[in-house]
C-alpha positions in Angstrom: 26.5 16.8 -8.8 28.8 19.7 -7.6 31.1 19.3 -4.6 29.9 19.1 -1.1 30.8 19.9 2.3 34.1 20.6 3.3 35.9 17.1 3.9 32.5 15.3 2.6 33.3 13.2 -0.7 31.1 14.2 -3.6 28.4 11.7 -4.9 30.7 11.1 -7.8 33.4 9.8 -5.9 31.3 7.8 -4.0 30.0 6.2 -7.0 33.7 5.4 -8.3 34.2 3.6 -5.2 31.0 1.5 -5.6 32.1 0.5 -9.1 35.7 -0.2 -7.8 33.7 -2.7 -5.4 31.5 -4.0 -8.0 34.6 -4.9 -10.1 35.7 -7.3 -7.1 32.7 -9.5 -7.0 32.9 -12.8 -9.0 31.6 -13.2 -12.4 28.0 -14.0 -12.2 27.0 -12.9 -8.7 24.8 -10.2 -8.0 25.9 -7.4 -6.0 24.9 -4.2 -4.4 27.3 -1.6 -3.0 25.9 1.1 -1.0 28.7 4.2 -0.1 27.5 6.8 2.4 29.5 9.8 3.5 28.0 12.0 6.6 29.3 14.9 8.7 27.7 15.5 11.9 28.2 18.3 14.3 26.2 18.9 17.8 26.4 21.6 20.4 24.9 20.8 23.4 23.7 22.7 26.4 22.5 22.4 29.9 22.2 24.6 32.9 21.8 27.3 30.5 25.3 27.1 29.1 27.2 24.9 26.1 28.7 22.2 27.6 30.0 19.9 24.9 30.8 20.7 21.2 31.7 17.6 18.8 31.8 17.0 15.3 32.7 13.8 13.0 33.0 12.8 9.7 32.3 9.4 8.3 32.7 7.2 5.2 30.9 3.4 5.2 30.8 1.0 2.5 28.3 -1.6 2.5 28.3 -4.6 0.0 25.6 -7.2 -0.6 26.1 -9.9 -2.8 24.3 -12.9 -3.9 25.0 -16.4 -5.6 21.6 -17.1 -6.6 19.2 -17.1 -3.7 22.1 -17.0 -1.3 23.2 -13.5 -0.1 24.8 -11.8 2.5 26.4 -8.5 3.3 29.3 -7.1 5.0 30.6 -3.4 5.6 33.7 -1.3 6.2 34.8 2.4 6.9 37.5 2.4 4.7 37.5 3.1 0.8 40.8 1.8 -0.2 41.6 -1.1 -2.4 42.8 -3.3 0.0 39.7 -2.7 2.1 37.2 -3.1 -0.7 38.7 -6.5 -1.8 38.7 -7.5 2.1 34.7 -6.6 2.4 33.9 -8.2 -0.8 35.7 -11.3 0.2 33.5 -11.4 3.6 30.4 -11.0 2.0 31.3 -13.8 -0.6 32.4 -16.1 2.2 29.2 -15.5 4.2 27.1 -15.9 1.1 28.6 -19.3 0.7 27.5 -20.8 3.8 24.1 -19.3 4.3 21.3 -21.0 3.0 19.1 -20.3 0.2 16.9 -17.0 1.0 13.5 -17.5 -0.4 12.7 -13.9 -0.4 15.3 -12.8 -2.2 14.3 -10.3 -5.1 17.4 -9.2 -6.8 19.5 -6.1 -7.3 17.7 -3.0 -8.3 18.0 -3.0 -12.2 18.6 0.4 -14.0 16.0 3.0 -13.4 15.7 6.9 -12.9 16.2 8.8 -9.5 15.8 12.5 -8.8 17.4 14.5 -6.2 15.0 15.4 -3.3 16.7 18.7 -3.4 17.0 19.0 0.5 20.7 20.3 0.3 21.9 23.6 1.8 25.7 24.3 1.5 25.9 26.9 4.3 24.3 24.2 6.8 26.8 21.4 5.6 29.8 23.4 6.4 28.1 25.4 9.5 30.8 26.4 12.1 30.1 26.0 15.8 29.9 29.7 16.4 26.6 29.5 14.1 25.1 27.0 16.2 26.1 28.8 19.4 24.3 31.8 18.4 21.1 30.2 18.1 22.0 28.5 21.6 22.5 31.8 23.1 19.3 33.3 21.8 17.4 30.2 23.2 18.9 30.7 26.5 18.4 34.6 26.6 14.7 33.9 25.8 14.0 32.1 29.3 12.8 34.0 32.5 14.5 34.2 35.9 14.7 30.9 37.6 14.4 28.9 34.6 17.5 26.9 33.1 17.9 25.8 29.7 19.0 22.4 28.4 19.0 20.9 24.8 21.0 20.9 21.6 21.5 22.2 18.0 23.0 19.9 15.7 23.9 20.1 11.7 23.9 17.2 9.5 25.0 16.5 5.9 24.7 13.1 4.2 25.7 12.1 0.5 24.7 8.6 -0.6 25.6 6.4 -3.9 24.4 3.1 -4.7 25.5 0.9 -7.6 24.3 -2.6 -8.6 25.3 -5.4 -10.8 22.4 -4.9 -12.7 23.5 -1.4 -13.8 21.8 1.2 -11.4 23.6 4.0 -10.5 21.6 6.3 -7.9 22.7 9.4 -5.7 21.6 12.0 -3.7 22.3 14.4 -0.8 20.7 16.0 1.9 21.2 18.8 5.0 19.5 18.8 8.1 19.6 21.6 11.1 17.8 21.0 14.3 17.5 23.2 17.5 15.4 21.4 20.2 15.3 22.4 23.9 13.5 22.8 27.3 13.4 25.2 30.1 13.1 23.7 33.4 11.6 25.3 36.6 12.6 24.8 40.2 11.4 21.3 41.3 7.8 20.9 43.1 8.0 17.8 45.0 8.6 14.9 42.6 7.6 16.8 39.7 9.8 19.5 37.6 7.7 21.8 35.3 9.1 22.2 32.2 8.5 24.0 28.5 9.5 22.7 24.9 10.7 24.1 22.0 11.7 22.6 18.7 12.9 23.6 15.0 14.1 21.3 12.2 14.8 22.6 8.4 17.3 21.9 5.8 18.4 25.1 6.2 20.3 26.1 9.7 19.4 29.8 8.7 15.7 28.9 9.3 16.2 28.4 13.0 15.3 31.2 15.1 16.8 30.5 18.7 14.6 33.4 20.2 11.3 32.0 18.7 12.2 28.4 19.7 13.5 29.4 23.2 10.3 31.6 23.6 7.8 28.7 22.9 9.9 26.6 25.9 10.2 29.5 28.2 6.4 30.4 28.1 5.6 26.8 28.4 7.6 26.3 31.5 6.0 29.0 33.1 2.6 27.8 32.3 3.6 24.3 34.0 4.7 25.7 37.2 2.3 24.9 40.1 0.8 21.3 38.5 -1.6 19.5 40.0 -2.9 16.0 39.2 -6.3 14.5 37.5 -7.9 11.5 37.9 -7.1 8.8 35.2 -9.7 8.2 32.6 -10.7 9.0 29.0 -10.4 12.8 28.3 -10.7 15.0 25.1 -7.3 15.8 24.0 -5.5 18.5 21.7 -2.5 17.2 20.7 0.5 19.3 19.7 2.6 18.3 16.6 5.2 16.4 18.5 2.5 13.9 19.8 1.0 13.7 16.4 4.4 12.9 14.9 4.9 9.9 17.3 1.3 8.6 16.7 1.9 8.6 12.9 5.4 7.0 13.0 4.1 4.2 14.9 1.3 3.9 12.5 3.7 3.8 9.6 5.9 1.4 11.2 3.5 -1.3 12.6 0.6 -0.6 9.8 1.8 0.8 6.8 5.1 -1.6 6.6 4.2 -3.9 3.7 6.1 -6.8 5.6 3.8 -6.5 8.6 0.9 -6.5 6.3 2.0 -9.8 4.6 2.6 -11.5 7.9 -0.7 -10.6 9.0 0.7 -8.4 11.9 -0.8 -4.9 10.6 -4.5 -3.4 10.9 -4.0 -2.0 7.4 -6.6 -3.3 4.7 -6.2 -1.4 1.6 -9.5 0.0 0.7 -10.7 0.1 4.3 -11.3 3.3 5.9 -10.4 2.7 9.5 -9.9 6.3 10.2 -11.5 9.7 10.2 -12.4 11.5 7.1 -10.1 14.6 8.5 -7.1 12.5 8.6 -4.8 12.2 5.6 -1.3 10.7 5.4 1.5 10.4 3.0 5.2 9.6 3.0 6.6 12.4 0.7 10.4 13.1 0.5 9.9 15.6 -2.2 7.7 17.9 0.3 9.6 21.1 0.3 9.4 20.6 4.4 11.1 17.1 4.3 14.8 16.6 4.8 15.6 13.1 3.3 16.9 11.8 0.2 15.2 10.6 -3.0 16.9 7.1 -3.2 16.6 4.0 -1.0 19.2 1.6 0.2 18.5 -0.6 -2.8 19.0 2.4 -5.2 15.5 2.5 -6.1 14.0 6.1 -6.5 11.8 7.1 -3.5 8.1 7.8 -4.6 5.5 9.6 -2.7 3.5 6.7 -1.0 -0.1 7.9 -0.1 -1.1 5.9 2.6 -4.3 7.6 4.1 -6.7 9.7 2.0 -9.8 11.1 4.0 -9.5 8.1 6.4 -9.2 5.2 3.9 -6.1 3.3 3.4 -4.8 3.6 0.1 -1.3 2.2 -0.1 1.7 0.7 1.7 5.6 1.3 1.7 7.5 -1.5 -0.2 11.3 -2.6 -0.7 11.8 -4.9 -3.3 11.6 -7.9 -1.2 8.1 -7.0 0.0 7.2 -5.8 -3.4 8.1 -9.3 -5.0 6.0 -11.4 -2.6 2.9 -9.1 -2.8 3.1 -8.6 -6.6 3.5 -4.9 -6.1 6.4 -2.6 -7.0 8.9 -1.0 -5.0 8.4 2.4 -3.5 11.9 2.8 -2.5 11.4 2.6 1.0 14.2 0.1 1.9 16.3 0.7 4.7 19.4 -1.0 6.0 17.6 -3.6 8.2 14.5 -3.9 6.2 15.1 -7.6 5.3 14.6 -8.1 8.9 12.0 -5.2 9.7 10.3 -4.6 6.5 10.5 -1.2 4.6 10.2 2.2 6.6 8.2 5.4 5.8 10.7 8.1 7.2 9.2 11.6 5.5 5.8 11.4 6.6 3.2 14.4 6.2 0.1 14.6 8.0 -2.3 16.7 6.0 -3.5 20.0 7.7 -6.8 21.2 8.1 -8.7 24.6 8.5 -8.4 25.4 12.1 -6.2 27.5 14.0 -4.5 26.3 17.0 -6.6 28.6 19.3 -9.9 27.1 17.7 -8.7 23.7 18.8 -8.4 24.6 22.3 -11.5 27.2 22.0 -13.8 24.2 20.8 -13.0 21.6 23.3 -15.1 21.6 26.6 -13.0 19.7 29.2 -10.0 17.9 27.8 -6.3 18.0 28.1 -3.5 19.8 26.0 -0.6 17.5 25.7 3.0 18.8 24.5 4.9 15.7 24.1 4.7 11.9 24.6 8.0 10.1 25.7 8.8 6.2 26.2 6.4 5.0 24.0 6.4 1.4 24.0 3.9 -1.1 21.7 1.6 -3.4 23.8 -0.3 -4.8 20.5 1.3 -4.3 17.0 -2.2 -5.3 15.5 -4.0 -2.3 16.5 -0.8 -0.1 17.5 -1.7 -0.2 21.2 0.7 2.0 22.9 1.6 2.7 26.8 3.8 5.9 27.2 3.8 9.1 29.2 3.2 12.9 28.6 6.1 15.4 28.9 7.1 19.0 28.8 3.7 20.1 29.7 0.3 18.8 30.0 -2.7 21.0 30.9 -6.4 21.1 31.8 -8.8 22.6 29.1 -12.4 23.6 30.5 -14.7 25.6 28.3 -12.3 26.3 25.6 -9.7 27.8 27.9 -6.2 26.2 29.3 -7.0 26.7 33.1 -3.9 24.9 34.9 -0.8 22.3 34.5 -1.1 18.7 35.4 1.8 16.4 36.3 3.0 13.9 33.7 0.3 11.4 32.9 0.6 7.6 31.8 -1.6 6.6 28.8 -2.5 3.4 27.2 -4.0 3.8 23.7 -4.8 2.1 20.6 -3.6 4.9 18.0 -5.7 3.5 15.5 -8.9 3.7 17.6 -7.7 7.3 18.6 -8.1 8.2 14.7 -11.2 6.4 13.9 -14.3 7.7 12.4 -15.9 10.6 14.3 -12.8 10.8 16.5 -10.8 13.3 14.9 -12.4 16.9 15.8 -10.2 19.3 14.5 -6.9 19.5 12.7 -4.6 22.6 12.8 -4.0 24.3 9.5 -0.2 24.8 10.2 1.9 22.1 10.0 5.7 21.8 10.7 8.7 19.4 11.0 8.1 17.8 14.6 10.6 15.7 16.7 9.5 12.2 18.1 11.5 9.3 19.6 12.3 8.0 16.2 14.3 11.3 15.9 13.9 14.8 14.3 13.2 15.4 10.6 10.6 12.4 10.0 7.3 14.0 10.3 5.5 16.7 9.4 2.6 17.3 11.7 -0.1 19.7 12.7 -1.9 19.9 16.0 -5.0 17.8 16.4 -8.0 17.7 18.7 -9.2 14.1 19.3 -12.5 12.8 20.9 -10.7 10.9 23.4 -7.3 9.4 24.8 -7.0 7.0 27.6 -5.0 7.9 30.6 -4.2 5.4 33.1 -2.3 6.7 35.8 0.5 9.3 36.9 4.0 8.9 35.6 4.9 6.2 38.5 2.3 4.0 36.8 
């Protein structure tokens, strides 16, 4: 692998650090060493001006050792010989006193991995002025009386994994995000807001005028919001809402540990969803921004989760795969021993509808820009409560007619996508933000037959 960002070590160097740590592990013990290097730079703005610009670079070394089924880990942010000896010693001392772990599946064996291809050198070394240019274009898109707030950030990550079983794997990625709102003058207890978002491997893809224009138009449309009665409404959910929905479905449903423990709605082969809904976790999609190797050193695979409404697969790490007689799909994360494997590059299949057709085909319903403060009430049905945010609008006879104040909802995400409930899926899909963070979900807008709103934002 070629050199990476200024100040960021190469994957080859990280593998050398991993090898050095492996040589310090007692003979006969299993070990996994993961070395991550990351740089992150953030330009934040509020009141239509930049108020913060920060950047950091860091390297972390995580060591997991196992003496039989007794295993434990330790980490450090230093890579010198003394630090590596100390982190290995601490991991070994912890493993010596913990009880045997019946779920231990051993470290990853030798296996091929491939780069996901999500690296852009220009993004990795982007200067503050390049982010500021995009912020300036965003702010300039606003109308009189609107104030902008948000951020533009860039991130570069290089990761390498080495195991005592001979596995050597590495990959790298970059991500750039422009995310912001325009706010109008408060109206009573409600502040009209509009939202814009873009994420890409390439900072050059982010057009501040386009993202800001979207937010400014949304803000103007949100002025003069009234209220609607609680109840079940047909909805058109924009991509941020859809990203929220499928992230919860993946974490609580298609996580193999949740299935094994009986906490998931998923039964492979069953069809709990409408045939218009398909979902895959695909780090190799050209719109994704992740890396092609998980924290155990296993190659990430395309995990098909839902095909035309039917549950067809799960995401696995080595532990869940061993317990369920499956093969790891390469979805281990740092805390997967506790929480299970994680799908972090979700792609919702687009449909055939234009955005205006989703709205135009609705009778009476609501157009929702974003969800916020979503919390699970029932993991088994993925029953969730949360709020709308940054623009909610009444649809009547196929037209958006007026804005409404933020609403609280209580809704099973599984039920919302059930057979007969998905009335339309937009053809266009993009990386959308959600509370789990940017760059995790490629999502289109969708039209659903019903969504339960239980009151205003106050309760």
